[in-house]
Kinemage of the C-alpha trace (Angstrom):
@kinemage 1
@onewidth
@group {chain A} dominant
@subgroup {mainchain}
@vectorlist {calphas} color= white
{ca unk a 1} P -16.856 28.581 -73.296
{ca unk a 2} L -17.557 26.526 -70.153
{ca unk a 3} L -17.456 23.057 -70.145
{ca unk a 4} L -18.382 19.945 -67.999
{ca unk a 5} L -16.986 16.951 -66.479
{ca unk a 6} L -17.974 14.913 -69.255
{ca unk a 7} L -16.386 17.068 -71.956
{ca unk a 8} L -19.167 18.748 -73.520
{ca unk a 9} L -18.816 22.673 -73.906
{ca unk a 10} L -21.352 25.045 -73.775
{ca unk a 11} L -21.288 27.077 -77.358
{ca unk a 12} L -24.447 28.956 -77.487
{ca unk a 13} L -27.998 29.648 -75.961
{ca unk a 14} L -30.599 27.640 -77.959
{ca unk a 15} L -32.004 30.927 -78.930
{ca unk a 16} L -29.072 32.072 -80.441
{ca unk a 17} L -29.447 30.018 -83.705
{ca unk a 18} L -32.494 30.449 -85.563
{ca unk a 19} L -34.279 27.395 -87.202
{ca unk a 20} L -33.102 26.742 -89.929
{ca unk a 21} L -30.455 28.353 -89.596
{ca unk a 22} L -26.090 28.079 -88.754
{ca unk a 23} L -23.184 29.668 -87.065
{ca unk a 24} L -19.637 28.876 -86.369
{ca unk a 25} L -18.463 28.402 -82.695
{ca unk a 26} L -15.369 27.506 -81.089
{ca unk a 27} L -14.752 23.925 -79.036
{ca unk a 28} L -11.463 23.184 -77.661
{ca unk a 29} L -9.435 25.338 -79.876
{ca unk a 30} L -11.298 23.723 -82.915
{ca unk a 31} L -14.041 25.495 -85.279
{ca unk a 32} L -17.433 24.072 -85.462
{ca unk a 33} L -20.448 24.918 -87.558
{ca unk a 34} L -23.495 24.653 -85.789
{ca unk a 35} L -26.709 23.969 -87.627
{ca unk a 36} L -30.299 24.364 -85.999
{ca unk a 37} L -32.853 22.382 -88.141
{ca unk a 38} L -36.186 21.090 -87.295
{ca unk a 39} L -35.995 21.837 -83.790
{ca unk a 40} L -32.460 20.000 -83.515
{ca unk a 41} L -28.955 20.785 -83.652
{ca unk a 42} L -26.025 19.289 -85.279
{ca unk a 43} L -22.141 20.125 -85.433
{ca unk a 44} L -19.607 19.267 -87.916
{ca unk a 45} L -16.153 20.368 -88.630
{ca unk a 46} L -16.499 23.699 -90.742
{ca unk a 47} L -14.171 22.127 -93.113
{ca unk a 48} L -14.720 20.601 -96.383
{ca unk a 49} L -12.898 17.516 -96.970
{ca unk a 50} L -12.251 18.069 -100.865
{ca unk a 51} L -10.117 21.059 -100.357
{ca unk a 52} L -10.320 22.630 -97.063
{ca unk a 53} L -12.723 25.173 -97.633
{ca unk a 54} L -15.277 26.646 -95.119
{ca unk a 55} L -18.725 25.089 -95.141
{ca unk a 56} L -20.906 27.241 -92.996
{ca unk a 57} L -21.671 29.779 -95.898
{ca unk a 58} L -22.767 27.135 -97.798
{ca unk a 59} L -26.483 26.684 -99.030
{ca unk a 60} L -28.130 24.815 -96.360
{ca unk a 61} L -30.989 22.469 -97.592
{ca unk a 62} L -32.847 20.145 -95.414
{ca unk a 63} L -29.952 18.103 -93.437
{ca unk a 64} L -27.296 18.931 -96.348
{ca unk a 65} L -24.851 21.894 -96.419
{ca unk a 66} L -23.033 22.517 -99.943
{ca unk a 67} L -19.557 23.755 -99.723
{ca unk a 68} L -19.730 27.170 -101.613
{ca unk a 69} L -16.543 26.543 -103.453
{ca unk a 70} L -17.101 23.584 -105.690
{ca unk a 71} L -20.726 22.322 -104.468
{ca unk a 72} L -19.652 19.229 -102.532
{ca unk a 73} L -22.616 18.198 -100.092
{ca unk a 74} L -22.283 16.989 -96.852
{ca unk a 75} L -24.724 15.874 -94.574
{ca unk a 76} L -24.974 17.706 -91.289
{ca unk a 77} L -26.304 14.698 -89.181
{ca unk a 78} L -23.327 12.577 -89.866
{ca unk a 79} L -20.525 14.713 -91.559
{ca unk a 80} L -20.937 12.177 -94.370
{ca unk a 81} L -19.953 13.253 -97.993
{ca unk a 82} L -22.958 12.773 -100.205
{ca unk a 83} L -21.850 14.273 -103.696
{ca unk a 84} L -18.314 14.589 -105.178
{ca unk a 85} L -15.688 16.242 -105.607
{ca unk a 86} L -15.748 15.344 -102.019
{ca unk a 87} L -15.061 11.644 -100.793
{ca unk a 88} L -14.311 11.682 -97.391
{ca unk a 89} L -16.548 12.490 -94.323
{ca unk a 90} L -15.678 15.788 -92.301
{ca unk a 91} L -15.978 15.236 -88.344
{ca unk a 92} L -19.557 15.090 -86.738
{ca unk a 93} L -19.782 16.002 -83.074
{ca unk a 94} L -22.179 15.246 -80.232
{ca unk a 95} L -24.550 17.601 -79.252
{ca unk a 96} L -26.648 18.007 -76.037
{ca unk a 97} L -29.243 20.878 -74.925
{ca unk a 98} L -29.152 21.441 -71.104
{ca unk a 99} L -29.983 24.655 -69.147
{ca unk a 100} L -31.050 26.513 -72.347
{ca unk a 101} L -27.764 26.020 -73.876
{ca unk a 102} L -26.442 23.968 -76.712
{ca unk a 103} L -23.352 21.862 -75.792
{ca unk a 104} L -21.065 20.244 -78.058
{ca unk a 105} L -18.357 17.528 -77.582
{ca unk a 106} L -15.580 16.636 -80.195
{ca unk a 107} L -15.324 13.421 -81.512
{ca unk a 108} L -11.833 12.273 -82.569
{ca unk a 109} L -12.602 11.148 -86.049
{ca unk a 110} L -14.947 11.432 -88.813
{ca unk a 111} L -17.633 9.108 -89.988
{ca unk a 112} L -18.518 6.986 -93.069
{ca unk a 113} L -16.770 8.095 -96.289
{ca unk a 114} L -17.992 8.168 -99.734
{ca unk a 115} L -20.704 10.300 -101.725
{ca unk a 116} L -23.160 7.829 -101.588
{ca unk a 117} L -22.939 7.260 -97.614
{ca unk a 118} L -26.015 8.425 -95.702
{ca unk a 119} L -27.147 9.068 -92.239
{ca unk a 120} L -28.854 5.485 -91.042
{ca unk a 121} L -29.160 5.749 -87.323
{ca unk a 122} L -31.079 8.258 -84.807
{ca unk a 123} L -29.656 11.976 -84.604
{ca unk a 124} L -29.650 14.006 -81.494
{ca unk a 125} L -32.597 16.026 -80.434
{ca unk a 126} L -33.671 18.569 -77.558
{ca unk a 127} L -31.831 17.012 -74.438
{ca unk a 128} L -30.492 14.029 -76.213
{ca unk a 129} L -26.694 13.501 -77.408
{ca unk a 130} L -26.160 12.924 -81.352
{ca unk a 131} L -25.559 8.983 -82.293
{ca unk a 132} L -22.202 7.838 -82.772
{ca unk a 133} L -20.305 8.114 -86.141
{ca unk a 134} L -20.630 4.906 -88.072
{ca unk a 135} L -17.986 2.507 -86.979
{ca unk a 136} L -14.432 1.710 -88.806
{ca unk a 137} L -13.736 -1.283 -90.327
{ca unk a 138} L -11.547 -3.899 -88.785
{ca unk a 139} L -8.504 -2.492 -90.748
{ca unk a 140} L -9.223 0.695 -89.233
{ca unk a 141} L -10.862 2.527 -92.310
{ca unk a 142} L -14.372 3.823 -92.557
{ca unk a 143} L -16.426 2.373 -94.836
{ca unk a 144} L -16.443 3.326 -98.794
{ca unk a 145} L -18.939 2.765 -101.514
{ca unk a 146} L -17.981 0.252 -104.038
{ca unk a 147} L -17.480 1.670 -107.532
{ca unk a 148} L -18.276 -0.207 -110.879
{ca unk a 149} L -15.527 -1.734 -112.752
{ca unk a 150} L -16.289 0.993 -115.509
{ca unk a 151} L -13.913 3.413 -114.008
{ca unk a 152} L -11.229 1.320 -115.392
{ca unk a 153} L -9.550 2.164 -118.755
{ca unk a 154} L -11.808 1.447 -121.262
{ca unk a 155} L -11.156 -0.756 -124.579
{ca unk a 156} L -11.916 2.393 -126.560
{ca unk a 157} L -8.913 3.979 -124.613
{ca unk a 158} L -6.761 1.246 -125.421
{ca unk a 159} L -7.609 0.950 -129.207
{ca unk a 160} L -6.737 4.626 -129.746
{ca unk a 161} L -3.254 4.253 -129.062
{ca unk a 162} L -3.159 2.461 -132.460
{ca unk a 163} L -5.248 4.157 -134.495
{ca unk a 164} L -4.549 7.554 -136.143
{ca unk a 165} L -3.553 10.449 -134.038
{ca unk a 166} L -6.485 12.769 -133.683
{ca unk a 167} L -8.031 15.246 -131.021
{ca unk a 168} L -10.686 12.318 -130.654
{ca unk a 169} L -8.028 9.950 -130.351
{ca unk a 170} L -6.271 11.656 -127.322
{ca unk a 171} L -9.706 12.273 -125.638
{ca unk a 172} L -10.166 8.597 -125.942
{ca unk a 173} L -6.552 7.399 -124.346
{ca unk a 174} L -7.299 9.974 -121.572
{ca unk a 175} L -10.524 8.211 -120.650
{ca unk a 176} L -7.467 5.710 -118.995
{ca unk a 177} L -6.517 8.533 -116.816
{ca unk a 178} L -8.597 7.824 -113.474
{ca unk a 179} L -8.769 10.004 -110.635
{ca unk a 180} L -7.515 7.665 -107.614
{ca unk a 181} L -10.108 9.260 -105.118
{ca unk a 182} L -13.352 9.433 -107.200
{ca unk a 183} L -12.276 6.173 -109.713
{ca unk a 184} L -13.483 8.280 -112.317
{ca unk a 185} L -11.614 9.019 -115.699
{ca unk a 186} L -10.467 12.387 -116.709
{ca unk a 187} L -12.609 13.052 -119.365
{ca unk a 188} L -15.767 12.009 -117.921
{ca unk a 189} L -15.043 14.471 -114.997
{ca unk a 190} L -15.111 17.579 -116.938
{ca unk a 191} L -11.455 17.991 -116.329
{ca unk a 192} L -9.877 18.228 -120.154
{ca unk a 193} L -10.701 21.656 -121.385
{ca unk a 194} L -8.888 21.360 -124.590
{ca unk a 195} L -6.151 19.058 -126.906
{ca unk a 196} L -3.947 20.906 -129.488
{ca unk a 197} L -1.918 19.054 -131.953
{ca unk a 198} L 0.940 20.622 -134.052
{ca unk a 199} L 3.918 19.151 -135.938
{ca unk a 200} L 7.279 18.319 -133.764
{ca unk a 201} L 9.739 20.469 -134.314
{ca unk a 202} L 12.297 17.783 -133.054
{ca unk a 203} L 10.918 14.911 -134.653
{ca unk a 204} L 9.604 14.565 -138.272
{ca unk a 205} L 6.299 13.130 -139.095
{ca unk a 206} L 5.257 13.406 -135.448
{ca unk a 207} L 3.180 15.471 -133.378
{ca unk a 208} L 3.433 17.771 -130.162
{ca unk a 209} L 0.312 17.466 -128.198
{ca unk a 210} L -0.773 20.111 -125.524
{ca unk a 211} L -3.567 19.040 -123.173
{ca unk a 212} L -5.347 21.671 -121.097
{ca unk a 213} L -6.360 20.298 -117.779
{ca unk a 214} L -8.241 21.533 -114.726
{ca unk a 215} L -8.542 20.289 -111.232
{ca unk a 216} L -11.256 20.112 -109.090
{ca unk a 217} L -9.561 22.548 -106.992
{ca unk a 218} L -5.999 24.358 -107.006
{ca unk a 219} L -4.948 22.059 -104.074
{ca unk a 220} L -6.006 19.010 -105.265
{ca unk a 221} L -3.825 16.156 -103.855
{ca unk a 222} L -4.372 13.824 -107.024
{ca unk a 223} L -3.194 16.732 -109.572
{ca unk a 224} L 0.670 15.433 -109.752
{ca unk a 225} L -0.395 12.129 -110.316
{ca unk a 226} L -2.964 12.976 -113.019
{ca unk a 227} L -0.371 14.833 -115.049
{ca unk a 228} L 2.069 12.076 -114.999
{ca unk a 229} L -0.629 9.478 -115.859
{ca unk a 230} L -1.888 11.807 -118.501
{ca unk a 231} L 1.627 12.467 -120.344
{ca unk a 232} L 2.516 8.594 -120.044
{ca unk a 233} L -0.840 7.523 -121.462
{ca unk a 234} L -0.847 9.887 -124.357
{ca unk a 235} L 2.911 9.528 -124.941
{ca unk a 236} L 2.314 5.819 -125.883
{ca unk a 237} L 0.918 6.851 -129.105
{ca unk a 238} L 3.525 5.902 -132.133
{ca unk a 239} L 2.994 9.218 -133.583
{ca unk a 240} L 3.495 11.276 -130.709
{ca unk a 241} L 6.537 12.992 -130.091
{ca unk a 242} L 6.112 15.134 -126.923
{ca unk a 243} L 2.829 15.604 -124.477
{ca unk a 244} L 2.493 19.212 -122.839
{ca unk a 245} L -0.062 19.232 -119.872
{ca unk a 246} L -0.908 22.568 -119.066
{ca unk a 247} L -2.916 23.080 -115.783
{ca unk a 248} L -5.998 25.766 -116.312
{ca unk a 249} L -7.995 27.028 -113.344
{ca unk a 250} L -10.316 29.612 -115.427
{ca unk a 251} L -13.160 28.836 -115.601
{ca unk a 252} L -12.962 26.975 -112.244
{ca unk a 253} L -14.271 23.322 -112.263
{ca unk a 254} L -17.850 22.963 -111.116
{ca unk a 255} L -19.442 19.415 -111.025
{ca unk a 256} L -21.667 20.154 -113.664
{ca unk a 257} L -18.844 19.680 -116.351
{ca unk a 258} L -19.331 15.847 -115.300
{ca unk a 259} L -20.956 13.642 -118.044
{ca unk a 260} L -23.956 11.605 -117.477
{ca unk a 261} L -21.719 8.777 -116.862
{ca unk a 262} L -19.950 10.059 -114.276
{ca unk a 263} L -22.690 11.028 -112.631
{ca unk a 264} L -24.316 7.501 -112.538
{ca unk a 265} L -21.053 6.231 -111.433
{ca unk a 266} L -20.726 8.473 -108.503
{ca unk a 267} L -24.632 8.179 -107.498
{ca unk a 268} L -25.371 11.773 -108.292
{ca unk a 269} L -28.770 12.484 -109.803
C-alpha cells in the first residue's frame, strides 16, 4: 500500500467497501478492521481486548461491532469497549478520504477504557480525519468507569463462613471472590457451574468441596488469581477439609450467564 508524507497509508478504494460493510486491511504491518457506515469510514485494531480474538467477523450494528467469541462490543468510531467481558479499548485510527481512496494513519495508543465508555466527539467523514482518541489522565492511564461498592464481598458472603456448610453456603462465600478487571463477583458473573460436597477421606467430620468454575475465555489473565481466591475463601469455613477448583470450558461462558445484578453493575441493559 502507498503512503504519504503525513503517515497516512492508502488501504482501499472508496468503492471497495459496501455501506454498511467491513474489511481487513494492513497498515504498516498492523492488521486493521476498516468499517464503512452511513457514508463514513472508521478503522480499529482487529483485536478484542478480552481474549485477543478477531472482531471483523462479528455482528455489526450501527456503530457497534460484537466479538464473535464472547459478545464483547466495541465502538468502531473510538475503539471503546462498550460491554463486558471487554473492559479495555482497542485502538482506533485516523481515517481520511482522498482521490477516491481510503487512507489510514495508525495511532499509538487506545482510547477510553470500560464497558460504559462511549464516543462523545465528532467522527471522521468523507475528506476528514478522525477525531483524536480520548486523552489519557495525568497518571498516563485512560479514563475508566467507576463501579459501585457492591462489588466488594457482601455481609452474606462473610456470614456463610460461620453457618452450616452447604452448596448454597459455598456459593455465598464465592460471592466474596471478585474479578479484578470487572469488579463483579464470580457467582453473579455466571462463572460457577457447580458445587459438590463429599466427606473428606483425611479429616473426619469435614467436607471436600469441589467447585466447577469457568472463565470468560480460555486465556483469561485473571484465571490463576480467581482460582486461588476461591480456594482461600471457601477454605476458611471450619467444616472444609480441602477445596478443589476444576476449570470447565464446556459449555463456554457467554454474557447471558450473568445475573441481573451484574448487568446493572456493568451498565448492560
